[in-house]
N, C-alpha and C positions, 0 to 999 in steps of 0.2 A: 601561518595566517591565511594564505590563499586557500588551503584545504578547508579551514574553518568557514571561510566566506562561502565556498562552494556548498558545504553541508548546510549552512544557514539558508542559502538560496533555495536549495532543494526542499528544505523543510518549510519554507515560508511562501512558496510560489503557487501552491495548489489553489485552484479556483473551482469550486463545485458548480456544475451546470444545473440549472433548475428545470430539468425535464421531468415529466411525470412517470416515474418508474416505480410502480407500486410494489408492495411486499409480495413475495411468492406465496402460493397456497400450500399449506401443509399437506402431507400425504402424496405429493407429486415427485418427491426426490429432490426438489429444489429447496434452497434456503428459505426460511420464513422471515427474512429480513432483507432490506434493500441491499443490492450489490453496488458498490462504488469502486471504480478503478481510479485510484489517485495518481497513476503514473502513465498518462497519455501525453505524447509529444505531438505538436503540429509539425511533422517532418514528412519528407518524401512526397510533398505536395498535398498532404492532408490539410484541409481547411477547417476552421472552426464550425462552419455550417455543416460540413460533412460529418464532423465528430458529433454534433448535436443530432443529426439524422441517424447515425449509427447507434448512438445512445438510446434514442427512442425505439428504434427497431429491435435492439437486443435487450431492452429493459435493464440496462446497466448505466448508472450515472457515471460521469467522468469528471476527474480533476485534471486540468491541463497543467503540465509541469514544464518549466523551462529546462531545456537540455543544457546541463552545466559542463559538458565535456566528455571526452572519450578516454579510454584507457584505464577505467577503474577495474580492479581485479574482480572477477565474478565469484568463483568458489572452487574449492578443491576439498571434496568430502573428507579426504584423509587428514586435512588440517583441522577439521572441526571436532576436536576432542570434547568430551563431556564438560571438562573444566572451561575450555574456551567458549563453548556454547553458553554455559551458565553465566560467565562474565558478561557476555553481550546481552543476554536476557536480563540479568540483574540491573545493568546500566539502563536498559530500555524501561524497565518497570520503575526504577528509582526516579528517572527523569520524565516519566509520563510520555514516552515516545513510542509510537506504534511500530510494530515489525511488519514490513511489507512482505506479502506473499506474492512473488513475482511470476506472472504467467509465462513470460518469454523465456526466462532462464530456468524456470521450474525450481526455484529456491525460495525459502530454505527447505530443508528436507522434512519429511513427516516426523522424524524423531525430534528435530529441533522445534517444530511447531508444537508437538505434544508437550515437550519439556517447558516451552514458553507459556503455553496455556496453563499448565499446572502452577507456574510461578506467578500467574496473574497478569501476563502481558496482554496488550491489545494488538489487534491485527488490522492491516489495511491491504487492499489488493492493488496490484499494479501490472499494467500491460508492458510498459517500457518499450513501446513500438519504435520502429525505425522508419516507418512509412505509413501508408494508408491502411494497412491490414491491422485491425485492432483485436481480432479474435473475440472470444466470448468468455474469457477467464476460465478456460477449461481446467488448467492445473489448480487454480484457486477453488473451483467447485469440487474437484477431487479431494483437496485437503479439507474443505468444509466437512465433507462426509466422513473421511478417514479419521479426522482428528476431533470430530464432534463439536465443531465451532458453532456458536450460537450468537444471537444479537448482542448479548452481554460481553462477548469476547472481541467485538469489533470497535475500532476507533470511530469516534464521533467528534468532529471539530467543535471546539469550544466557541462560545460567542466571542466576537472580535476583541472586546475589552478584557476577556479572561484568558487570552492565549498567553502561554508562558513567556514569550518574547516581550510582552508588555508588562508582565508582572515581575520578571527577574531581570530584564534588560539583556543587552549583549555582553558576552564575556569581556573582561578587561584585557588589554594588550599585555 
């Protein structure tokens, strides 16, 4: 139950900041859609005002995420068989859950992202910072180019009253 609560908190705490980060120009090597990092923590002294300033400077919108704890396993590429990848991808697609491309840990792999894209998954970007350094989604930008991600592949939050938590409710105990 505690693990489920943690997952629900992670999925429900994102708050998009309303800075003016316009779409990128085509032909520049940059994406032609807005970049949103849905995994920024106010940690290591980083304040909300600083996050807003960095967001505006880098042209990347931020979703501020509550840090729900430490010790989550990251990845071991040898464990990600094609079958295991597909099970995770199928669950994400079936449940309309975005797959985060994590800039800090450089996960998931290019192979996973390409497989997920082919299966119709949606993607979100995350810094998963531990302090003030937010970076500029370098790994995410690489995966956009290598995997051919477009605006239609990206997660877009639903209007408040259409979010799955309000339509389906919480899981029964």
